[in-house]
mmCIF file as Biopython writes it, N, C-alpha, C and O atoms, coordinates in Angstrom:
data_model
#
loop_
_atom_site.group_PDB
_atom_site.id
_atom_site.type_symbol
_atom_site.label_atom_id
_atom_site.label_alt_id
_atom_site.label_comp_id
_atom_site.label_asym_id
_atom_site.label_entity_id
_atom_site.label_seq_id
_atom_site.pdbx_PDB_ins_code
_atom_site.Cartn_x
_atom_site.Cartn_y
_atom_site.Cartn_z
_atom_site.occupancy
_atom_site.B_iso_or_equiv
_atom_site.auth_seq_id
_atom_site.auth_asym_id
_atom_site.pdbx_PDB_model_num
ATOM 1   N N  . MET A ? 1  ? 37.514 -80.652 -133.389 1.0 0.0 1  A 1 
ATOM 2   C CA . MET A ? 1  ? 36.148 -80.625 -133.590 1.0 0.0 1  A 1 
ATOM 3   C C  . MET A ? 1  ? 35.667 -79.226 -133.453 1.0 0.0 1  A 1 
ATOM 4   O O  . MET A ? 1  ? 36.014 -78.573 -132.468 1.0 0.0 1  A 1 
ATOM 5   N N  . THR A ? 2  ? 34.862 -78.694 -134.403 1.0 0.0 2  A 1 
ATOM 6   C CA . THR A ? 2  ? 34.372 -77.306 -134.335 1.0 0.0 2  A 1 
ATOM 7   C C  . THR A ? 2  ? 32.969 -77.402 -133.655 1.0 0.0 2  A 1 
ATOM 8   O O  . THR A ? 2  ? 32.109 -78.181 -134.065 1.0 0.0 2  A 1 
ATOM 9   N N  . SER A ? 3  ? 32.782 -76.542 -132.562 1.0 0.0 3  A 1 
ATOM 10  C CA . SER A ? 3  ? 31.575 -76.432 -131.851 1.0 0.0 3  A 1 
ATOM 11  C C  . SER A ? 3  ? 30.498 -75.763 -132.687 1.0 0.0 3  A 1 
ATOM 12  O O  . SER A ? 3  ? 30.774 -74.776 -133.369 1.0 0.0 3  A 1 
ATOM 13  N N  . PRO A ? 4  ? 29.216 -76.304 -132.647 1.0 0.0 4  A 1 
ATOM 14  C CA . PRO A ? 4  ? 28.219 -75.640 -133.447 1.0 0.0 4  A 1 
ATOM 15  C C  . PRO A ? 4  ? 27.958 -74.160 -132.998 1.0 0.0 4  A 1 
ATOM 16  O O  . PRO A ? 4  ? 28.275 -73.760 -131.878 1.0 0.0 4  A 1 
ATOM 17  N N  . LYS A ? 5  ? 27.368 -73.388 -133.934 1.0 0.0 5  A 1 
ATOM 18  C CA . LYS A ? 5  ? 27.032 -72.046 -133.642 1.0 0.0 5  A 1 
ATOM 19  C C  . LYS A ? 5  ? 25.750 -72.134 -132.741 1.0 0.0 5  A 1 
ATOM 20  O O  . LYS A ? 5  ? 24.927 -73.048 -132.798 1.0 0.0 5  A 1 
ATOM 21  N N  . ILE A ? 6  ? 25.703 -71.093 -131.932 1.0 0.0 6  A 1 
ATOM 22  C CA . ILE A ? 6  ? 24.654 -71.053 -130.916 1.0 0.0 6  A 1 
ATOM 23  C C  . ILE A ? 6  ? 23.639 -69.853 -131.315 1.0 0.0 6  A 1 
ATOM 24  O O  . ILE A ? 6  ? 24.099 -68.777 -131.699 1.0 0.0 6  A 1 
ATOM 25  N N  . GLY A ? 7  ? 22.475 -70.038 -131.229 1.0 0.0 7  A 1 
ATOM 26  C CA . GLY A ? 7  ? 21.487 -69.000 -131.566 1.0 0.0 7  A 1 
ATOM 27  C C  . GLY A ? 7  ? 20.863 -69.258 -132.926 1.0 0.0 7  A 1 
ATOM 28  O O  . GLY A ? 7  ? 21.139 -70.232 -133.626 1.0 0.0 7  A 1 
ATOM 29  N N  . ARG A ? 8  ? 19.944 -68.240 -133.260 1.0 0.0 8  A 1 
ATOM 30  C CA . ARG A ? 8  ? 19.206 -68.454 -134.496 1.0 0.0 8  A 1 
ATOM 31  C C  . ARG A ? 8  ? 20.044 -68.022 -135.694 1.0 0.0 8  A 1 
ATOM 32  O O  . ARG A ? 8  ? 20.778 -67.041 -135.570 1.0 0.0 8  A 1 
ATOM 33  N N  . PRO A ? 9  ? 19.985 -68.681 -136.832 1.0 0.0 9  A 1 
ATOM 34  C CA . PRO A ? 9  ? 20.676 -68.302 -137.965 1.0 0.0 9  A 1 
ATOM 35  C C  . PRO A ? 9  ? 20.073 -66.864 -138.530 1.0 0.0 9  A 1 
ATOM 36  O O  . PRO A ? 9  ? 18.879 -66.576 -138.442 1.0 0.0 9  A 1 
ATOM 37  N N  . THR A ? 10 ? 20.960 -66.106 -139.053 1.0 0.0 10 A 1 
ATOM 38  C CA . THR A ? 10 ? 20.539 -64.794 -139.632 1.0 0.0 10 A 1 
ATOM 39  C C  . THR A ? 10 ? 21.249 -64.472 -140.906 1.0 0.0 10 A 1 
ATOM 40  O O  . THR A ? 10 ? 22.391 -64.876 -141.127 1.0 0.0 10 A 1 
ATOM 41  N N  . ASP A ? 11 ? 20.558 -63.736 -141.748 1.0 0.0 11 A 1 
ATOM 42  C CA . ASP A ? 11 ? 21.047 -63.251 -142.993 1.0 0.0 11 A 1 
ATOM 43  C C  . ASP A ? 11 ? 21.840 -61.982 -142.841 1.0 0.0 11 A 1 
ATOM 44  O O  . ASP A ? 11 ? 22.617 -61.616 -143.723 1.0 0.0 11 A 1 
ATOM 45  N N  . ASN A ? 12 ? 21.651 -61.312 -141.737 1.0 0.0 12 A 1 
ATOM 46  C CA . ASN A ? 12 ? 22.306 -60.069 -141.431 1.0 0.0 12 A 1 
ATOM 47  C C  . ASN A ? 12 ? 22.989 -60.061 -140.034 1.0 0.0 12 A 1 
ATOM 48  O O  . ASN A ? 12 ? 22.441 -59.505 -139.082 1.0 0.0 12 A 1 
ATOM 49  N N  . PRO A ? 13 ? 24.160 -60.667 -139.925 1.0 0.0 13 A 1 
ATOM 50  C CA . PRO A ? 13 ? 24.746 -60.750 -138.669 1.0 0.0 13 A 1 
ATOM 51  C C  . PRO A ? 13 ? 25.241 -59.350 -138.147 1.0 0.0 13 A 1 
ATOM 52  O O  . PRO A ? 13 ? 25.656 -58.516 -138.952 1.0 0.0 13 A 1 
ATOM 53  N N  . LYS A ? 14 ? 25.203 -59.128 -136.965 1.0 0.0 14 A 1 
ATOM 54  C CA . LYS A ? 14 ? 25.631 -57.826 -136.403 1.0 0.0 14 A 1 
ATOM 55  C C  . LYS A ? 14 ? 26.824 -58.075 -135.513 1.0 0.0 14 A 1 
ATOM 56  O O  . LYS A ? 14 ? 26.745 -58.278 -134.301 1.0 0.0 14 A 1 
ATOM 57  N N  . ASP A ? 15 ? 28.001 -58.040 -136.264 1.0 0.0 15 A 1 
ATOM 58  C CA . ASP A ? 15 ? 29.275 -58.347 -135.641 1.0 0.0 15 A 1 
ATOM 59  C C  . ASP A ? 15 ? 30.063 -57.137 -135.434 1.0 0.0 15 A 1 
ATOM 60  O O  . ASP A ? 15 ? 31.196 -57.321 -134.989 1.0 0.0 15 A 1 
ATOM 61  N N  . LYS A ? 16 ? 29.710 -55.980 -135.656 1.0 0.0 16 A 1 
ATOM 62  C CA . LYS A ? 16 ? 30.339 -54.727 -135.480 1.0 0.0 16 A 1 
ATOM 63  C C  . LYS A ? 16 ? 29.856 -54.008 -134.229 1.0 0.0 16 A 1 
ATOM 64  O O  . LYS A ? 16 ? 28.657 -54.051 -133.953 1.0 0.0 16 A 1 
ATOM 65  N N  . THR A ? 17 ? 30.728 -53.341 -133.443 1.0 0.0 17 A 1 
ATOM 66  C CA . THR A ? 17 ? 30.209 -52.645 -132.321 1.0 0.0 17 A 1 
ATOM 67  C C  . THR A ? 17 ? 30.439 -51.153 -132.412 1.0 0.0 17 A 1 
ATOM 68  O O  . THR A ? 17 ? 31.325 -50.724 -133.150 1.0 0.0 17 A 1 
ATOM 69  N N  . LEU A ? 18 ? 29.704 -50.372 -131.717 1.0 0.0 18 A 1 
ATOM 70  C CA . LEU A ? 18 ? 29.730 -48.991 -131.655 1.0 0.0 18 A 1 
ATOM 71  C C  . LEU A ? 18 ? 29.537 -48.433 -130.239 1.0 0.0 18 A 1 
ATOM 72  O O  . LEU A ? 18 ? 28.542 -48.719 -129.573 1.0 0.0 18 A 1 
ATOM 73  N N  . PHE A ? 19 ? 30.439 -47.693 -129.831 1.0 0.0 19 A 1 
ATOM 74  C CA . PHE A ? 19 ? 30.267 -46.965 -128.453 1.0 0.0 19 A 1 
ATOM 75  C C  . PHE A ? 19 ? 30.280 -45.529 -128.664 1.0 0.0 19 A 1 
ATOM 76  O O  . PHE A ? 19 ? 31.163 -44.940 -129.288 1.0 0.0 19 A 1 
ATOM 77  N N  . VAL A ? 20 ? 29.236 -44.967 -128.104 1.0 0.0 20 A 1 
ATOM 78  C CA . VAL A ? 20 ? 28.985 -43.413 -128.272 1.0 0.0 20 A 1 
ATOM 79  C C  . VAL A ? 20 ? 28.651 -42.831 -126.911 1.0 0.0 20 A 1 
ATOM 80  O O  . VAL A ? 20 ? 27.924 -43.374 -126.079 1.0 0.0 20 A 1 
ATOM 81  N N  . ARG A ? 21 ? 29.305 -41.590 -126.773 1.0 0.0 21 A 1 
ATOM 82  C CA . ARG A ? 21 ? 29.017 -40.899 -125.589 1.0 0.0 21 A 1 
ATOM 83  C C  . ARG A ? 21 ? 27.974 -39.792 -126.069 1.0 0.0 21 A 1 
ATOM 84  O O  . ARG A ? 21 ? 28.157 -39.145 -127.100 1.0 0.0 21 A 1 
ATOM 85  N N  . LEU A ? 22 ? 26.877 -39.627 -125.248 1.0 0.0 22 A 1 
ATOM 86  C CA . LEU A ? 22 ? 25.857 -38.690 -125.561 1.0 0.0 22 A 1 
ATOM 87  C C  . LEU A ? 22 ? 25.699 -37.665 -124.594 1.0 0.0 22 A 1 
ATOM 88  O O  . LEU A ? 22 ? 25.996 -37.914 -123.426 1.0 0.0 22 A 1 
ATOM 89  N N  . ASP A ? 23 ? 25.236 -36.446 -124.945 1.0 0.0 23 A 1 
ATOM 90  C CA . ASP A ? 23 ? 24.878 -35.336 -124.091 1.0 0.0 23 A 1 
ATOM 91  C C  . ASP A ? 23 ? 23.474 -35.639 -123.591 1.0 0.0 23 A 1 
ATOM 92  O O  . ASP A ? 23 ? 22.859 -36.583 -124.087 1.0 0.0 23 A 1 
ATOM 93  N N  . ASN A ? 24 ? 22.979 -34.948 -122.712 1.0 0.0 24 A 1 
ATOM 94  C CA . ASN A ? 24 ? 21.627 -35.181 -122.038 1.0 0.0 24 A 1 
ATOM 95  C C  . ASN A ? 24 ? 20.564 -35.000 -123.142 1.0 0.0 24 A 1 
ATOM 96  O O  . ASN A ? 24 ? 19.610 -35.774 -123.207 1.0 0.0 24 A 1 
ATOM 97  N N  . GLU A ? 25 ? 20.728 -33.957 -124.029 1.0 0.0 25 A 1 
ATOM 98  C CA . GLU A ? 25 ? 19.712 -33.625 -124.968 1.0 0.0 25 A 1 
ATOM 99  C C  . GLU A ? 25 ? 19.524 -34.803 -125.990 1.0 0.0 25 A 1 
ATOM 100 O O  . GLU A ? 25 ? 18.409 -35.201 -126.328 1.0 0.0 25 A 1 
ATOM 101 N N  . SER A ? 26 ? 20.701 -35.325 -126.452 1.0 0.0 26 A 1 
ATOM 102 C CA . SER A ? 26 ? 20.678 -36.375 -127.411 1.0 0.0 26 A 1 
ATOM 103 C C  . SER A ? 26 ? 20.157 -37.656 -126.802 1.0 0.0 26 A 1 
ATOM 104 O O  . SER A ? 26 ? 19.418 -38.400 -127.447 1.0 0.0 26 A 1 
ATOM 105 N N  . ASN A ? 27 ? 20.544 -37.921 -125.542 1.0 0.0 27 A 1 
ATOM 106 C CA . ASN A ? 27 ? 20.045 -39.070 -124.861 1.0 0.0 27 A 1 
ATOM 107 C C  . ASN A ? 27 ? 18.580 -39.113 -124.652 1.0 0.0 27 A 1 
ATOM 108 O O  . ASN A ? 27 ? 17.926 -40.137 -124.852 1.0 0.0 27 A 1 
ATOM 109 N N  . ASP A ? 28 ? 18.015 -37.873 -124.205 1.0 0.0 28 A 1 
ATOM 110 C CA . ASP A ? 28 ? 16.712 -37.787 -123.968 1.0 0.0 28 A 1 
ATOM 111 C C  . ASP A ? 28 ? 15.842 -37.936 -125.336 1.0 0.0 28 A 1 
ATOM 112 O O  . ASP A ? 28 ? 14.737 -38.479 -125.324 1.0 0.0 28 A 1 
ATOM 113 N N  . ALA A ? 29 ? 16.351 -37.481 -126.350 1.0 0.0 29 A 1 
ATOM 114 C CA . ALA A ? 29 ? 15.697 -37.666 -127.642 1.0 0.0 29 A 1 
ATOM 115 C C  . ALA A ? 29 ? 15.728 -39.125 -128.012 1.0 0.0 29 A 1 
ATOM 116 O O  . ALA A ? 29 ? 14.674 -39.636 -128.391 1.0 0.0 29 A 1 
ATOM 117 N N  . LEU A ? 30 ? 16.794 -39.830 -127.945 1.0 0.0 30 A 1 
ATOM 118 C CA . LEU A ? 30 ? 16.930 -41.184 -128.137 1.0 0.0 30 A 1 
ATOM 119 C C  . LEU A ? 30 ? 15.996 -42.050 -127.389 1.0 0.0 30 A 1 
ATOM 120 O O  . LEU A ? 30 ? 15.350 -42.948 -127.928 1.0 0.0 30 A 1 
ATOM 121 N N  . GLU A ? 31 ? 15.941 -41.743 -126.070 1.0 0.0 31 A 1 
ATOM 122 C CA . GLU A ? 31 ? 14.999 -42.458 -125.180 1.0 0.0 31 A 1 
ATOM 123 C C  . GLU A ? 31 ? 13.588 -42.324 -125.494 1.0 0.0 31 A 1 
ATOM 124 O O  . GLU A ? 31 ? 12.799 -43.263 -125.383 1.0 0.0 31 A 1 
ATOM 125 N N  . ALA A ? 32 ? 13.226 -41.006 -125.936 1.0 0.0 32 A 1 
ATOM 126 C CA . ALA A ? 32 ? 11.920 -40.784 -126.300 1.0 0.0 32 A 1 
ATOM 127 C C  . ALA A ? 32 ? 11.494 -41.556 -127.678 1.0 0.0 32 A 1 
ATOM 128 O O  . ALA A ? 32 ? 10.415 -42.133 -127.818 1.0 0.0 32 A 1 
ATOM 129 N N  . TYR A ? 33 ? 12.419 -41.480 -128.576 1.0 0.0 33 A 1 
ATOM 130 C CA . TYR A ? 33 ? 12.195 -42.272 -129.725 1.0 0.0 33 A 1 
ATOM 131 C C  . TYR A ? 33 ? 11.995 -43.775 -129.485 1.0 0.0 33 A 1 
ATOM 132 O O  . TYR A ? 33 ? 11.108 -44.415 -130.051 1.0 0.0 33 A 1 
ATOM 133 N N  . CYS A ? 34 ? 12.852 -44.291 -128.632 1.0 0.0 34 A 1 
ATOM 134 C CA . CYS A ? 34 ? 12.777 -45.691 -128.416 1.0 0.0 34 A 1 
ATOM 135 C C  . CYS A ? 34 ? 11.505 -46.019 -127.708 1.0 0.0 34 A 1 
ATOM 136 O O  . CYS A ? 34 ? 10.953 -47.086 -127.973 1.0 0.0 34 A 1 
ATOM 137 N N  . LYS A ? 35 ? 10.960 -45.158 -126.785 1.0 0.0 35 A 1 
ATOM 138 C CA . LYS A ? 35 ? 9.773  -45.571 -126.126 1.0 0.0 35 A 1 
ATOM 139 C C  . LYS A ? 35 ? 8.615  -45.360 -127.047 1.0 0.0 35 A 1 
ATOM 140 O O  . LYS A ? 35 ? 7.655  -46.130 -126.991 1.0 0.0 35 A 1 
ATOM 141 N N  . GLN A ? 36 ? 8.649  -44.291 -127.953 1.0 0.0 36 A 1 
ATOM 142 C CA . GLN A ? 36 ? 7.551  -44.058 -128.860 1.0 0.0 36 A 1 
ATOM 143 C C  . GLN A ? 36 ? 7.452  -45.279 -129.919 1.0 0.0 36 A 1 
ATOM 144 O O  . GLN A ? 36 ? 6.385  -45.826 -130.197 1.0 0.0 36 A 1 
ATOM 145 N N  . GLU A ? 37 ? 8.664  -45.623 -130.453 1.0 0.0 37 A 1 
ATOM 146 C CA . GLU A ? 37 ? 8.529  -46.679 -131.531 1.0 0.0 37 A 1 
ATOM 147 C C  . GLU A ? 37 ? 8.752  -48.169 -130.925 1.0 0.0 37 A 1 
ATOM 148 O O  . GLU A ? 37 ? 8.742  -49.172 -131.638 1.0 0.0 37 A 1 
ATOM 149 N N  . ASN A ? 38 ? 8.944  -48.188 -129.584 1.0 0.0 38 A 1 
ATOM 150 C CA . ASN A ? 38 ? 9.143  -49.595 -128.900 1.0 0.0 38 A 1 
ATOM 151 C C  . ASN A ? 38 ? 10.243 -50.380 -129.506 1.0 0.0 38 A 1 
ATOM 152 O O  . ASN A ? 38 ? 10.123 -51.564 -129.817 1.0 0.0 38 A 1 
ATOM 153 N N  . VAL A ? 39 ? 11.379 -49.641 -129.670 1.0 0.0 39 A 1 
ATOM 154 C CA . VAL A ? 39 ? 12.615 -50.390 -130.157 1.0 0.0 39 A 1 
ATOM 155 C C  . VAL A ? 39 ? 13.704 -50.141 -129.205 1.0 0.0 39 A 1 
ATOM 156 O O  . VAL A ? 39 ? 13.620 -49.320 -128.293 1.0 0.0 39 A 1 
ATOM 157 N N  . THR A ? 40 ? 14.835 -50.952 -129.470 1.0 0.0 40 A 1 
ATOM 158 C CA . THR A ? 40 ? 15.970 -50.850 -128.562 1.0 0.0 40 A 1 
ATOM 159 C C  . THR A ? 40 ? 16.845 -49.549 -128.995 1.0 0.0 40 A 1 
ATOM 160 O O  . THR A ? 40 ? 16.641 -48.959 -130.056 1.0 0.0 40 A 1 
ATOM 161 N N  . ARG A ? 41 ? 17.761 -49.198 -128.130 1.0 0.0 41 A 1 
ATOM 162 C CA . ARG A ? 41 ? 18.672 -48.183 -128.557 1.0 0.0 41 A 1 
ATOM 163 C C  . ARG A ? 41 ? 19.437 -48.524 -129.717 1.0 0.0 41 A 1 
ATOM 164 O O  . ARG A ? 41 ? 19.693 -47.653 -130.548 1.0 0.0 41 A 1 
ATOM 165 N N  . ALA A ? 42 ? 19.829 -49.706 -129.859 1.0 0.0 42 A 1 
ATOM 166 C CA . ALA A ? 42 ? 20.676 -50.304 -130.927 1.0 0.0 42 A 1 
ATOM 167 C C  . ALA A ? 42 ? 19.850 -50.176 -132.308 1.0 0.0 42 A 1 
ATOM 168 O O  . ALA A ? 42 ? 20.368 -49.733 -133.333 1.0 0.0 42 A 1 
ATOM 169 N N  . GLU A ? 43 ? 18.581 -50.588 -132.232 1.0 0.0 43 A 1 
ATOM 170 C CA . GLU A ? 43 ? 17.773 -50.478 -133.401 1.0 0.0 43 A 1 
ATOM 171 C C  . GLU A ? 43 ? 17.647 -49.019 -133.829 1.0 0.0 43 A 1 
ATOM 172 O O  . GLU A ? 43 ? 17.771 -48.671 -135.004 1.0 0.0 43 A 1 
ATOM 173 N N  . ALA A ? 44 ? 17.397 -48.188 -132.832 1.0 0.0 44 A 1 
ATOM 174 C CA . ALA A ? 44 ? 17.104 -46.771 -133.157 1.0 0.0 44 A 1 
ATOM 175 C C  . ALA A ? 44 ? 18.392 -46.127 -133.798 1.0 0.0 44 A 1 
ATOM 176 O O  . ALA A ? 44 ? 18.271 -45.266 -134.669 1.0 0.0 44 A 1 
ATOM 177 N N  . ALA A ? 45 ? 19.612 -46.547 -133.364 1.0 0.0 45 A 1 
ATOM 178 C CA . ALA A ? 45 ? 20.848 -46.114 -133.881 1.0 0.0 45 A 1 
ATOM 179 C C  . ALA A ? 45 ? 20.893 -46.569 -135.445 1.0 0.0 45 A 1 
ATOM 180 O O  . ALA A ? 45 ? 21.182 -45.811 -136.370 1.0 0.0 45 A 1 
ATOM 181 N N  . ARG A ? 46 ? 20.560 -47.925 -135.568 1.0 0.0 46 A 1 
ATOM 182 C CA . ARG A ? 46 ? 20.676 -48.413 -136.948 1.0 0.0 46 A 1 
ATOM 183 C C  . ARG A ? 46 ? 19.652 -47.600 -137.893 1.0 0.0 46 A 1 
ATOM 184 O O  . ARG A ? 46 ? 19.987 -47.326 -139.045 1.0 0.0 46 A 1 
ATOM 185 N N  . ARG A ? 47 ? 18.527 -47.262 -137.431 1.0 0.0 47 A 1 
ATOM 186 C CA . ARG A ? 47 ? 17.628 -46.563 -138.205 1.0 0.0 47 A 1 
ATOM 187 C C  . ARG A ? 47 ? 18.213 -45.215 -138.555 1.0 0.0 47 A 1 
ATOM 188 O O  . ARG A ? 47 ? 18.107 -44.769 -139.698 1.0 0.0 47 A 1 
ATOM 189 N N  . GLY A ? 48 ? 18.850 -44.536 -137.555 1.0 0.0 48 A 1 
ATOM 190 C CA . GLY A ? 48 ? 19.362 -43.214 -137.707 1.0 0.0 48 A 1 
ATOM 191 C C  . GLY A ? 48 ? 20.522 -43.278 -138.828 1.0 0.0 48 A 1 
ATOM 192 O O  . GLY A ? 48 ? 20.636 -42.416 -139.700 1.0 0.0 48 A 1 
ATOM 193 N N  . ILE A ? 49 ? 21.317 -44.331 -138.712 1.0 0.0 49 A 1 
ATOM 194 C CA . ILE A ? 49 ? 22.364 -44.498 -139.574 1.0 0.0 49 A 1 
ATOM 195 C C  . ILE A ? 49 ? 21.907 -44.678 -141.089 1.0 0.0 49 A 1 
ATOM 196 O O  . ILE A ? 49 ? 22.508 -44.171 -142.036 1.0 0.0 49 A 1 
ATOM 197 N N  . LYS A ? 50 ? 20.853 -45.407 -141.186 1.0 0.0 50 A 1 
ATOM 198 C CA . LYS A ? 50 ? 20.138 -45.654 -142.563 1.0 0.0 50 A 1 
ATOM 199 C C  . LYS A ? 50 ? 19.659 -44.345 -143.150 1.0 0.0 50 A 1 
ATOM 200 O O  . LYS A ? 50 ? 19.693 -44.134 -144.363 1.0 0.0 50 A 1 
ATOM 201 N N  . LYS A ? 51 ? 19.214 -43.475 -142.272 1.0 0.0 51 A 1 
ATOM 202 C CA . LYS A ? 51 ? 18.721 -42.160 -142.713 1.0 0.0 51 A 1 
ATOM 203 C C  . LYS A ? 51 ? 19.952 -41.311 -143.151 1.0 0.0 51 A 1 
ATOM 204 O O  . LYS A ? 51 ? 19.858 -40.526 -144.095 1.0 0.0 51 A 1 
ATOM 205 N N  . LEU A ? 52 ? 21.048 -41.471 -142.488 1.0 0.0 52 A 1 
ATOM 206 C CA . LEU A ? 52 ? 22.282 -40.704 -142.992 1.0 0.0 52 A 1 
ATOM 207 C C  . LEU A ? 52 ? 22.732 -41.214 -144.281 1.0 0.0 52 A 1 
ATOM 208 O O  . LEU A ? 52 ? 23.215 -40.427 -145.095 1.0 0.0 52 A 1 
ATOM 209 N N  . LYS A ? 53 ? 22.618 -42.498 -144.554 1.0 0.0 53 A 1 
ATOM 210 C CA . LYS A ? 53 ? 23.065 -43.070 -145.861 1.0 0.0 53 A 1 
ATOM 211 C C  . LYS A ? 53 ? 22.287 -42.408 -146.974 1.0 0.0 53 A 1 
ATOM 212 O O  . LYS A ? 53 ? 22.851 -42.188 -148.045 1.0 0.0 53 A 1 
ATOM 213 N N  . ASP A ? 54 ? 20.977 -42.067 -146.775 1.0 0.0 54 A 1 
ATOM 214 C CA . ASP A ? 54 ? 20.183 -41.555 -147.793 1.0 0.0 54 A 1 
ATOM 215 C C  . ASP A ? 54 ? 20.690 -40.119 -148.158 1.0 0.0 54 A 1 
ATOM 216 O O  . ASP A ? 54 ? 20.462 -39.669 -149.280 1.0 0.0 54 A 1 
ATOM 217 N N  . ASP A ? 55 ? 21.345 -39.429 -147.261 1.0 0.0 55 A 1 
ATOM 218 C CA . ASP A ? 55 ? 21.878 -38.076 -147.416 1.0 0.0 55 A 1 
ATOM 219 C C  . ASP A ? 55 ? 23.191 -38.078 -148.120 1.0 0.0 55 A 1 
ATOM 220 O O  . ASP A ? 55 ? 23.634 -37.017 -148.562 1.0 0.0 55 A 1 
ATOM 221 N N  . LEU A ? 56 ? 23.846 -39.201 -148.254 1.0 0.0 56 A 1 
ATOM 222 C CA . LEU A ? 56 ? 25.223 -39.234 -148.890 1.0 0.0 56 A 1 
ATOM 223 C C  . LEU A ? 56 ? 25.114 -38.778 -150.359 1.0 0.0 56 A 1 
ATOM 224 O O  . LEU A ? 56 ? 24.159 -39.124 -151.055 1.0 0.0 56 A 1 
ATOM 225 N N  . LYS A ? 57 ? 26.020 -38.067 -150.775 1.0 0.0 57 A 1 
ATOM 226 C CA . LYS A ? 57 ? 26.108 -37.572 -152.155 1.0 0.0 57 A 1 
ATOM 227 C C  . LYS A ? 57 ? 26.498 -38.746 -153.060 1.0 0.0 57 A 1 
ATOM 228 O O  . LYS A ? 57 ? 27.382 -39.528 -152.710 1.0 0.0 57 A 1 
ATOM 229 N N  . LYS A ? 58 ? 25.852 -38.870 -154.204 1.0 0.0 58 A 1 
ATOM 230 C CA . LYS A ? 58 ? 26.125 -40.105 -155.037 1.0 0.0 58 A 1 
ATOM 231 C C  . LYS A ? 58 ? 27.107 -39.680 -156.147 1.0 0.0 58 A 1 
ATOM 232 O O  . LYS A ? 58 ? 27.498 -40.504 -156.973 1.0 0.0 58 A 1 
#
């Protein structure tokens, strides 16, 4: 028997992980952004990655 999924259903599952080492300057900028926008570090990273996607050559 399969156990039921736990948690709320989502249309955008986040099943990939990313581990990053930051210097002090990058960490301070990330922390300031998170505090200003009231978001988590993960959400701030997702927003940054989406901005990078816009810069890709098509």
